[in-house]
N, C-alpha and C positions, 0 to 999 in steps of 0.2 A: 317044134314043142308044145308039148300036150296042153291040152285044153285048161288043166287045173294052173301049169305055170304060168301060160298066158294070164291068167285072171289074178294071178299073184302081183306079176309085173304090173300091170294095169292099174292095180289096187296102190302099190308102190308108188308108182307114177304120178297119180292121182293125187295122194299124199304130200309129196314132191310138190306139185302144182299148187296146191292149195296155201301150205307153209309159203312158197316163195312169193307166192302172191299177197297173202296175210303181211308176212315182212317187207315186201317194197312197199306197200300200200301205207303201213306204219310209217316205214320211212322217209315216205313222202310227205303223209302228216306231217311228220315231227320236223320234215326240213321246210316245209312252208311255216311252220307257227316259227320255228327260228327265223326264218329269212325277214317275218313277219316284225317279229322282236327288233330282229338289227335295224331296219326300216323305221321303225317306231324309236329306236334310240338315235339314229341320224336325224330325224326330225327335231326331236327334243334338243339336242345340242347344236343344228340349227339355229333355232329359235331362243336359246339361253338368255341373253342380253336384252331385256325389255326398255327401251326406251317411254322413259313418262312422258306423253306428249297429249297435250290436251283435245286433238284433233279425233274425230268419229267419224267414220264411215260406214254406219251403219243405219238398217230403219228405223232401229230404236234409237233416240237420241240422248237419252238419259243412259248415263255410265250404272247408274244403280238397278234399271230395267236389265240393261245386258247381263250384268253380273247374277242378278236372280234368276234369268230364264237359263242359266248354264246349269243351276241346279238339276241334278238328277240322282236317283237313286242310288248309284254306284261310284257317283263323280260330283265334288263342287263345281271344277271347272274342265270344260272340253280339252282334247290333247292341242286342239291348234284354237288359238284364242288371241286373233291380231288385234281385238279391242282392251288386251289387257294391260297395254301402256297406259290408255287413257282411264281405263277404270283405277288404276292405281294411282296416276297423276291427281283424278279426281280426289280420291282418299288422302294424299297429302296435302291438299292444297283448297280444297273448298271450305266456303264459311260455317265456323262452329256458331249453330243459331241454340244451342242448348247442352250445359254440362251437370251430369247429376254424379252420385257416386256410384261405383261399378255394381255390378250384380253379384248377389252372396256369394262369398269365396273365403279363403283364407290369404288372397295377399292383396296390394293395393294396386286399384286401377280405378278409372273413370268411364262413364258410359256418357258417350258424347254423341249429339244428332249433328248432321253435316248439313249445308244445304240442299235440300229436295228433300229432304225427310229420313235420308240412311244414317242408320246406327251404326258406329264403329264404339270397338274396346282401345280405349289407350291405355298403356303401362308405360309407365315413367322410368328413366333413367335412374339406375341405382349404383352401378359399378362402373371403373375404368375398363376398357376393353381387356386391358394386361392383368385385371387384378383376379387372382384365383379365390375360388370361394371352398375352404377347406373343411374337413370335417364329414359328416355321412352324404352321399352323394344326392340328398335331396337336401341337403342346406340350403340358408341362406335366401336373401330376396328373388322374386322373379328377374329374368334377365329379358329386357326388351327386343334385346339386338337378339336374342337367342328364339326369338317368335319368329324373327324374320328370316334367319336364316335357315329354319325349320320350315316354312313354307316354301323356301326354294329348293329346300332338299327334296322335298315332298315331290316338285316339279321333275327333277332329277330323276329321282326312282320311278319317276311312271305312277304312283299311285292315284294322285290328283284329290286326296281326301282332307287337305288342309283348309281351312279358310283363308282368303286373300288376306296377307300382312303386307307393311309397308312402313317406312322410318317416315318420321315428322318431328316436324319443331313445331312448336307453338308457344305466344306469349300469354304467360299464366295471366299478368297483369290486362292486357289489352283485348285476347282473345277469349279466357276460360272465364274469370271472374265477374265481367259484365252478364253474363247468359249464365251462371251458375245455380243452382237450386239453393235455398238456405241452409240445406243438410251438408253439401258440398261446400260452400261458404264459411261455414263454422268451421271446417278444419285448415282454412287456412292459415299461413303464418309468414313470420319475416325473422329470418335468422342471418345476421349479419346486414349484406347487402343483396340478398338472394331471396325471392319470394317461394315458399314452400307450403306442402297439403299433405297432409297424411289419411285422409279420407275415409271409409267407414268397412272395415271388413273383419276377420276371426283377430288376425295377428296385428291388425291395425295400431298404433300408437301414437300419441302425441308425442311422444318421445323420440319417435321413429321417423320425422316426415321425408319425404322425397322432396330436393329441393333443386331447383334452376339454379342455372349461371346468370345471375341476375336475375331477370325475368322471363327467358329462354329457357324452356324445358325441351331435352331431347326425349323420345319415346318412339313407341310403336303403335301402330292403328290396327286393328285385325275387323274385318269386314265383317258384320252380324248375318247370319246366315237367315234365308226371308223365313217370314212368320208363316208363310203356308207349308213350311215344314218343320214342325214344333220336333224338340229331341227328347230322346226316353234317354235315362242315366241309367248306367248298368256296372255293378261291382267287377270290378276284370277281376277275372279268375285266378291270376299271380300276380295279385295285390299284397303289398307290405302290410304287417301289422302295427308299423310305427313305436311298437312297445319293446323296450329293451329286456330282452331276455324270454319273447315269446316269437315263436315263427308260426309263420303260415305253415301249411299243409306242405304245399310246393316246393319249403325248402328243405324239407326232409324226408320226402317220399317220393324217391325218384319214378315210380309207375304212376304217380299222380295225373298226368295226360291220360291214361286210360279211362281213369274218374270224368275228368271234364269230357272227356268224347261220348258217355253216356248221358249228358245233361243238355239240355235246350239251351241256348240255339246253338250249342256246337256240337250237337251229334247228327246235324244235316246241314246243308248249305255252306255258304263261304264264310262264316262267322271266325270258324277256328283260323283257318289259313291267313284273314286280316289280323287275327291275334298274332299270327306268325310275323307277318309282316311291320307290324307295328311293333314286335320285339326287335326286330333287326333297325327300323327307324331310330326306335328308342335308344338302343344299343349305340349307333353311330352319333347320335348330339348327345350323349350322357345322362340321357332322362330317366331316373330311377322314381320317377313321381305319381306312374300312371295307376292311381289307386283305384281309379272309376273310369269308364268311357261312356260316349256318346253315339247314339245311332239315331235315324230317323223313328220316327211315335210309329208302333203299329206294324212293325215293317216285319215280322215274324222271322228275324235272321236274315232275312234277303238284303237289308241294306247295308252300305260299308260302315265299318268302326270310324268314326268320324277325329280327324287328328286335332282335337283342340288343345288348347293350354300345353304350350311347348314350354313356356318359359323357365322352367328348372333344366335347364339343358345348358352345355356348354358352360360348366361351373369353373371344372377342373381339368384341365387338357391330358394331365400325366394321368389319371384316375381311368381306369378301363373296368368297369363294374360289371364283372361277367355275369352275375346272376339275372341283369335284365335279359338274356337271352335264354332265361330258363325255358320260355312255351318253346323256342328253338330247338334245342338240347334234348330235351325229354319229350317232346311230341315225333322229333325225326322227319318233319315234312316241310315242304317249301314249294310255294308256285314254281312253276318251270320260267315263267314268265319273270319275276322276280329273281329268280337265280340266274337266268341271261343277261337280266340288267346289272346285277352286282360283278359278274364278269367283264362285263364292257367298261367298267367303272375304276378296274383296279390298274396296277402300275400309274398311280398319280392323276388319272382321268378326273378322279370323283374332286380332288382337290381342286384343280384347275376349272373343273366345271361349274363348283359353286362358288370360289371366287369370281369367274366372269358372269353368273347368274346376280350375283348380289353388288357387281360392281355400280350397275346405275343407281342405287337407293340413295336417296337423300341423305342416310346418315354413315354412308361408307365410309371408310371401310369397317365393315360388318363384324367381323372376327378377326383376332390376333392370328400370327401363321402358327403357332402352335397348336390352335382349335382346329385349322386347317389341315396340318400336319397328322393332326391326331384321328380325324377322319379316316385317311389312309392306313394307318397302322389298325384301325378297328374294322376296317373292311376287310384286311388279310384275316384275322380273328374269324369272323364270320364265315367266311368260305373255308377257312380250315374246319370250321365246327362242321359246317355240311357235307365236308368230307370224310371226316368219321362218321358221318351217321349213312354216306353210300358207302364204305367200306363193312360198315356195321350189318343193314340191312339190303344194302344194293339200290340203285338207281330207280329203279321202277316204283319202288316201293316209298323212298325221299323225297322224289320231285314228282309234283301233284300238276296235271294239266286242269288248268282251271282258267278257262276264259269267257269270259260273257259279253254277248253282245250287247252296248249301251246305246239306246235310243236319246237323240237331241230334239226329238218332234216335241 
């Protein structure tokens, strides 16, 4: 064989070797990542049911201190939380030492201080479980049970970006009124044999109070994030105008995502992928009301999009508001880890997992069966949407690897 032929042959073999090595390494990396996703899924499924138990085996004996030290820039609570049951038990049972009107907003809520100084937000029951909220997808009062269900869905999806929520029954006459501020107390009334209050908020009306069953009111309590983590509010790039006949740009401009990608904080870092995750989360729960969102302050786009205020959800199980998925189908990108988790949850696994996760809650059953069935149907729509994207652009473009090492030190 001539020297020139040998050089060409060696060059070809070298190229084949390099491509083979790169291909194998890439496949090994992908396979390892997928195996880790699968292991994380199995860990989550094994710890779904959280027993509300007051016992604590921790160097910190205050449930509030434990929950506070969980918070880091990319999650509200860690993957493994053996103390979760004790924290949620405290949220649902600790003595209320002060009650005030809720923080500013459009919907009725109360701010409670529990024994030990922990703030929680109380949202009262307004609807029966089988009540269907008609009209726009963001219509109606806040649903307290939606907050509980959304928290557990956040656990199941592996996002860990929603503050802790648990159901609670409170006696308005003996637990709230004696410790209520004058401002809150002034909104109490009696309707028939029931104690009611209407609070202070944009849509709060004396003619539309929330009423207990006698003196006992069912509601949800959401754990207030630690004050050392101040929040920053952002307008959601896919927010609605809430004005009849006036569309937001994303509702008529199919290239809207290209413009979003050129603006901070969506031009770099994890924030745009967080928006996509949130669109999937909101579509599953039927929440079309995320006009703003919060992150931690001064984060320069690095912290998570925090899944706060999920109560405008689970209103109508028959309504699948596809526009909620606009960030997904307009940007056509999704985290590989999110895509893997969604696939693990198909074939009825999601409904079963959420039902199991919520079964311990004091206000269980949290959701009616039609709402649970709707979750599985909406999941299929999400998977079909991603498939349309991969068919059009290819999986290498659509499936984005974005894994961040999380520190709990």
